[in-house]
N, C-alpha and C positions, 0 to 999 in steps of 0.2 A: 280698242280695235284700230288699227293703222288705216288712216284716209287712204283712198285709192292713189296709187302711185308712190307712195309713202313706204319706207322698209324699216323692217324690224332690225336693229343693230346690236351687234355684240362688239366690245372694245377689249381687246386683249392686250393689256399693257396700259397702267394709267399715269405713264411716263409725262414728261412735258409736252410730247408730240400727241399721243394718243388721246389724252384728256380733252385737249384743246380741240382735235379734229373731231372728237365724239361730241362735245359741245357745239361746234359748227355745224354738224350734221342734226343734232337735235334744232338748232335755229332754224335750219333749212327744211323743217317739218317732219322730219324721220323720229322714230322713237328707239332711243337706247334702252335696250332691254335689260342689259346686264354689262358688268365690267369687272374686270380681273385687278386686283391690286393686293399685293402682298406686304410690301413695306409700308411702314406709317407714313412715309412722305407720299406714297402713292394713294393711299386711303385717304389723306387729308386733301389730297389733289382731285380724287374723285368727288368728295363730299364738296369742295367747293364749286367744281365745274360742271359736275352731274348729280345735283341733290336728288335725292329719291330714287336714284338708280341703285339696285342692288348689287353688292359686290360679292362675285360667285367664283368658284374654280374654273379654270380655263374650259375643261370640256363642257360645263354647264353653259358658260357664256356662248359657245360655239353652237351647242344644239338649240335648233328652233331659229335662229338668226337668219334672215335674208341677206344680210350683210356683215360680214367678220371683217374688222380693222384690226390687223396686226400690226401693233406698234412697240416691237421689241428690238432690242439690240441687234445688229446685223449678224453677228456670231451665233446667235441663239435662234435665228428663223428657221434655218434649215432643220434642225433636230426638232423644233416645236412643230412644224408642219409634218414632218413625218411621223412623229409620236402620236398627233392626232388622229392621222390617217391608219394607224396600227390599231387605235381603239374605236374606227368606225365613226368618227365625229363628224367628217365633212358629208354632204349630202349634195346630190345632182342638183343644179339650178342655183345654188348658193352663190354669190358673188362673195370672192375671198380677197381683199386688199392688204397688201403691206406697203409700209412707208419706208423701207430701207433703200437710200441711195444707192447703195453699191449693186444692188441685186435687180435683174429683170423678174421675168414670170418663170425662168428655167427652175428656181428655188421653189416654186408651186406646183411642179410636176405631180406630186401624190394627190393635189387638189383636183387638178385638171382630169386625173386618170379616173375619178368617181363621177366626172360630169359637172364639177363646179367650175366657175368662171373665175379664171385668174387674172388680177390686176395689178401693178406696181405703179404707185403713185407716190412721189417724192416731192414736198415743197421745199423750194430753195430759199429758206430763210432759217434762222436760229429762233429757238423757242425758250420763253420763260417759264412756260407750263401755268400763267395765268391769264385772266380775262383781257389782259392787254394784248395777246397774241391774236384775240379775234380780229382786231382791225387790221393787224398787219397781213391777215391772210388776204386782205381785198387787193387784187391786183397782181399778188403774189403768182410768179411763175411756178408751175407744178409739171415736173416730168412725168410723162405717161406712158407707161410700157404695157403692151397686152397683145394677144392674137387679134388679127384684124377685125373678127366680127365682135369682139369685146371693146375694142377701143372706144365707140361711142359712148358706152356706160361710162368708161372711165373719164372722159371728157366732160361729160354731162354732170357727174359727180363734183369734179373740179369746179367748174362754172358754180354749181349751187354752194360751194364752199366759199365763192367770191374769187377765186384764183382764175389764172390764164393757164389753160393746158399746153403743155409743149410735147410733143410726140417725139419720143426718143427710141432707136432700134435697141433691140437687146444686148448687143455686142457692145455697145457704145455706154452703157451704164458705167463700167468700172473708171474708164476716162472723165464722164461727165461728174461722178462723185469726187474723184480725186481733183479736179478743178476746182469745184466747189470748197472742198476742204483746205485746199491749198490757199484760195483766195480769203475766205473768212477766218479760217483757225489761225493761219499763218500771219494776218493782219493784225489779230490781237496780240501774237507774240512780239510783232514789230513795234506796236503801240507801247507794250510793256517794256521793251529795251530802251527805247527812246526816253520814256517816262524817268526809268531808273537813271539814265544818264543825266537828264536834266536836274534830278533831284540831287544828285551828287554834284552838280554844278551849282548848286544854291538856288535853285528856282523853287519858292515855297509852293506852288501849284501847278505841278507839269501838265496835268489833265487841262487846265484851263488855258494854258500857252499852247498846246497842241490843238485845241479844239479847231479854231479857224483855219489854221496852216493845213491841217489833215482833210478837214472837210471839203477846203477849197483844192485840194490837191485830188483826193478821191472823187469829188464831182467832175472835176475837168477830165480825169481818166475813164471814167464811166461813159460820160457823154461822148469821147472820143473813140470809145471801144465798140464802134457800129459795124465795123467790118466782119464778115462771116467768120475770118480766121483770129479775130481778136487783137490783131497787130495795131490797130488805130490808137489803142491806148497810149503807146509810147510818144504820139505826138503831143502830150500832155507833160512830157518830162521837162523839169526845169532843175537848175542847181549845178554844181561842178562838172558832172559828167555831161550834160549837155552843153556846158561851154568848153567843154575840152580842157578844164582847169586840173591837170594831173597833181599840181602843187597842191592844192587845197584837198584832194583825195588823199595824198600822201600825209598831210598834217592832220586830218581826220585819223587815220589808221594811227598815228603816233598817240594822239589824245586819247582813243579809245583803248588802245593798248596800256596805257597806264592807268586808264579809269579799271579796265579788268585786273590788271595787276593788283589793284589795291581793295577793288571789291570781290573779287573772284567770279564776276560775271562775263567770262570769256566768250559766252553765248554772242554777245554784242558785237564783239570784233570779227567772230567767222560769220555772223549775219550781215554785216556791214559790207564785209569783203565779197561774200558772195553775190548780194544783190548789187553792189557797185560793178561787179564783172558782168552780170548780166544785162544790168542796165547799159554797160559799154557795147556790148555785143548787139543789143537791139537798137540802140542809138546810130551804130556803125551800118547796120542792115537798112535803115530807116533814112540814110543819109543824113542824119544830124552831126555827125561827126565823122572826120576822114579817118583814113587808115593811120596815118601816123600818130593822130591824137589818141586813136583807140588804143593803139599800142604803148603809148605813154602812160594812159589811165591803167592799163591792165598791168604794166609794170609796178605803178603806184601801189596797187592794191597787195602785192607779193603773191606767192603761191597759195593754192587752197590746200588744207591738209589732205593727204592721201593723192592718188592720181589727179592730175590737173586736167580732167577732160570731161566737161558736161555734155559732151555729145554735139552735134549739130546745132547751131543756133538757127533763127528763121531763115528763110531763104535759102537756107543750106550753108550758112556762115558758120565757120568753127567756132567752138565754144572757148577753147583754150588759148592763154596769151602766147604760148610757143607757136601754134598755129598762124596767128597774125603774124608775129614778129618773124617766123620763120619762112613762111609761104607768102607773105606779101599779100593778104586778102583785101581787095578793093571795097568800095562802099556796095554795100547790098541794098532781125528778128530775134443722245440722246437719251433715252428714257430711263430714267430710274426703274426700270422697266423689270417686271417681276420675273419674267424668264431669264434675264441675264444676271440677276443677283442684285443686292442692294448697292445704290450708290453710282449706277451706271444710268447715263442720259443720252438720249439721242436729240441730235441737232439737225444741221442741214445735211 
C-alpha cells in the first residue's frame, strides 16, 4: 500500500526519459506499479532503472495509476492519448503527465474531458538513460504547462524530482522547444564539424584540443545570457568577427572550402558562413563592430545558398548583407519509446 501523499505511478515508455523519471519518482517515495517497454533496449533499461517493476501493455499501465507518465516521441503522443481515451483507459482525478517539449496540455484534451488532470513537464536537459541522469536532474529547469488549478501539482512534482519548475504558457511551447533543440542539438553539430576539420589539419585528438576552448566560450556565453531576451550572450563573442577582421574570415572560408572539396563535408562551409553572418549582425546590433566593418565581414562570407534573407535581426536589424550595404544600417541582435517505434529517443 502506498504511503499517504504518495502516488501509484504508471510509466508509458521506458526510453531514456521515461525510465529515468520513473526512477526519480520512485526515489521520491512514489510507487511505480508498471511500465511499458517493447524493444529490447527499453526492457533492459526498465530492468536496470526500475528493478522489480512489471512490464505490461500500455492500457494495463494506465489502469489503476494515480499518475501516468507519458514519455513517448512527440509525434506519437496525440494518437496514444486519443487511443487510450477510446478504450476508456483514463479516469477522473488521474494525473496525466507528458514529457514532450513541443506540446502543452492541448494534446491532452481527451484526458481533461473525462476529469483527469493534464500536465506538461519537460526537463531542459539531454538524457543518457542511465542512473547518471539522476544527479543531473538536481537543479535542472523543467518547463511546466498546465491549467491554473493544476500548476501547483506540476511544480511540486518537479521539486520532488530535484528540479526547478519554470511555468510556461501553452502558446510558448513551440518556441521554447525550438530554442532548446537549436542550442543543444546544433551545438553537437558544431563540435562535430570543428573536430572533423581539426582532424584533417593533423590534430591527433580534436576533442582534447577543443575542450578548454569550447568550455570557456560556453561558460562565458551562458554567464552573459542573463537578459530576458538572451541578447547578453553576444557580449562573450571573441575572434575575427568581434575584431572586424574580414580578411581572416575570408581566409577561413577559403580553407574550409578546400577542406570541403577534399572531404565532401560541405556542411562545414555553409555552417561557418551562416554563423559568421549571424555573429556579424548581432555584433553590429550590440555595438561591437560598426556598420562598415559589418559590411566587410558579410561580404567576406559570400552569399548564402538560396534567398539571402534571414529576416530581421535583433532590435530590428536586417539579416542580409544587401540590406547593410545598400541601406547603410547603423549600429544597433528521445525515447526509444515503444509508441514511436524502435530506435527513437527523446532528449531535451
